[in-house]
N, C-alpha and C positions, 0 to 999 in steps of 0.2 A: 444167911449168906452176907458177907461183907459188901460194903459199897464198892470196893475195888473189884471184887469178884463179879458183882452184878454188871459193872461197867465193862469188864472184860467179855462177859457173855454178850452184851449188847453189841460191842465191836465185832465179835465173831459172827453174830447173826447178820449184821449189816454187810460184812464182807461176803458172807455166804449168799446173801440175797443179790448182791452185785454180780457175783459169779453166776448165779442161776439166771440172772437177767440176760446174760450173754448166751444162755442155752435155750434152745427151742425144742418143740416136740419132735419125737422120733429120732433123736440123736443129732439134730442140727445144732451147730454152733455159730453164733453171729460173728461176722468179720468186720462189722462197721457199727460203731456205738451211736451213730446219729448226731455226734457232737464234734468229733475230731477226726483227723486222718491217721490216728494211731494205728499201726499195723500195716500201713501202706507207704510207699515211697515213690515219688515222681522221678521219671527217667526220661532222658532225651531220646527222641525217636531216631535221629541221625547224628553220627559222630561229627559231621561237618556243620551241623546246626544245633549246638548244645543248648537248646531251650528246654526247660523243665515244664513248660506250659503253665496254665492257670488252673490249679486244683484247689477247691475250697469246699467247706460245708455250708450249706444254705438251706434253711427250712427242712432240716433233718435229712438232707440228701447230699451226696457228693456231686459237685458240679465241675465239669472240665471244659476248657476252651483253649484257644491259641493265645499266647502272650505276645507273639509277633505274627502278623498276617502271613499265612502260608506255611507256618512251622508247627509241626505236631509234637506229641509227647505221649508217654504212657504213665499210668498209675498202677504200680505193681504191688501185689500182696507180699508182705515179708515172709509169710509161711508158704510152704510147698505142700503139694498133695499128690498122691499117686492115683488110687481108685477112689472116686468120690462123686457126690451129687452137689451141684451148686444151684442155689436159688437167688435170683437177683431181679429187681424191678428197674426198668429203664424208661426214660422219657427224653429222647433227643429232639432238638430242633430239626427242621427241614430247610436246606440240606445239611446233613452232618454225617460224615462217613466214619462210623464208630464200630465197636464190636467188643466181644468178650473173648480173650485168649485164655486157653487152658493148657496145662503142661508147658508153660512158657519158660524161657530161660530167665536169668536174673535181670537182664536188661528189659525184659518184657516184650521183645520184638520177635523172637523166634518161638513159634508155638502154633497150636491149632486154634484158629479163630472161628468162633460162632458169629456169623454175620449179623450185624445190625447196620447195614449200609443204607442209611436213611437218606437217600439221594437218588437222582435219576438213574434208572437201570440197576438199582441196588437190590441186593438179596437180604431177606429177613429169614433167619433160621437155617441158612445154608452154611457152608464151611469154606475156609481158605487156609492153605498151608503156607504160612509166612516163614520163609527160611527152610521149608521142607519141599522145595520144588515148585512153589507157587501154584499149587493146584486149586481150582475152583470147583466146588461140589454143590451145585444147585441147579434148578430147572427153570427158574423164571426170576425176573427182577420187576421192580415197580417204578413207575413215574407217578407224579402227583398233580392233582388239580388243587389250586389254592385260591382263597378269597382275597379281597383287597388288602386285608391286614396281614396276609402271609400264612394264615392258618390252613392246614391241609383239610380239604373238604372231601377228597376222594383219592384212593390209591388205585392205579390202573396197572394190571399185570401185563408183562410182555416177555419176549425171549431174552435170554442172557446176552449181554453185550460186554465183552472184554476184548480190548485190542491186543493183538500179538499173543493170543492164548493157545496157539496150535498145540494140541496134545495135553493142555493143562485143564481143560474143562471136562469134568468127569460126572457121571450120573451117580447120585447118592443111592445107597441101598434102599432107602425109603424117603419119599418127599410127598407131603400132603399137597393137595391141589391148591393153587393160588386162591380159588374161590372159597375153599373151606378155611384157609388161613385168614382171609379178610373177614369172615364171619365172627371171628373171635378178637381180631385186632382192634384196639381202641384208639381212635384218632385223637391226637392232641391230649393224650392222657397217659397214665402209667400202664405198662405192659410187663407181665411177669414171665421171666425165662427160667426154666429148669433144665440144667445141663448135666448129663451123666457121662463120665469118662472112666472106662474100665479097660485094663490091659496095658502091658508095656508098650505095645503098638496099639493104640486105643481104639475101641469101638465107642463112637460118639453118638449120643442120642439127645435130642432137644425137644422140649415142650414149650409152647407159648400159651399162657393163660389156660393151662391144663390140657391143651390139645397137643398130641404128639405131631410134630411137624417134619422131623427128619431123623435119619440115622445113617451113619457112615462107618463101615468096617474098614479102617485104614490098613489093617494087616493084609487085606485081600485086594486093595485098590491098585489099579494100573493107571499110571499117568506119567507123562514125560518128566524126567528129572526127579522122580519120586523113588526113594529107596527106603523101605520100611526098616531095614537093618541099621540105618543110621540114626533112628529116632532117639534111642536111649543114649547113644554116644553124644548126641548134640544137646539134649536137655536133661538126661538122667531119667530114672524111673519115676521120680516125682518132679513136679514143676509148679511154677507160680501161676496165679491168676492175674491177668493184666487187662486193664481198661484202656481204650484207645481214643486219642484225639489225632485224626489223620492230618498229614501235611497236604498241601496243594501248591507245590512250588511252580514257578513259571515253566510252561511246557506241559504241565499235566493236562491230559486229554479232557478232563472234566472242568478244570479251572475252579471257579468259585462255586460250581455245582457240586464239587466234592465237599467243600466246607465253606459255608457262607461267612463273610466277615461278621464277627460278633456272635456266631452260632455257638451253642452250648449243648453238651450232653449231660444227662442227670441220671444218678444211680442211687438206689436206696434198698433197704430190707435185704441186705446181702448176708447169706448164711450158707454153711457148707456141712455136709455129712460125709464122713469118711466111711468107705465100704470095705 
């Protein structure tokens, strides 16, 4: 074989290895290379506050924060997905009101949010319909005890608290007990979410660290301002994945308890399997 042919084979093998590196077991494909934000685009959260936030890669993780105090943003996948399973690891500061949107629109704002409201009274593993009638589907929230350095030492479950939510708080089809969720939740560490979305008006299922924590059949859900027939019209049969940095503008009922000054959310090991 000529030197040119050998070189060509080596290039092909390297390219194939790089492609395979983005593939994982059981049909999963990586959405984050651990080095760049390729495949993702930052988007403003509010039209009248056109901030793209602070999104960067640090220690092989995506890090998101506010670039102006009180102003949030989204990081949105360039690709869209219809029926799929998503795996993603998260490590937010406390307090940081973040979450994982699936079937989101191009802006990243309208979609089904899997809650990671890591702040007082926040839900972990419940659901929120942003732009879909603002339904809240969860059964408990958490507050935190912290040490002098600010590290969370304990999560304390309590009743859901959402102001002005008349008719918007719905019971999920399944929700694990807060006590069982706390048994698998890792304080001040990485936690792995697995999210399944199936159907035009999706059934959403979420696992945390391999524990099934919730399921919501949105096609059968009854809530104020919720119309399942509008889902496909609003976001299409396939949607984006969107990561959130919440805003906490003046007048927010939580204030800095929604997003502390300088707080960050972190994401890594992001991969998807289409069903």
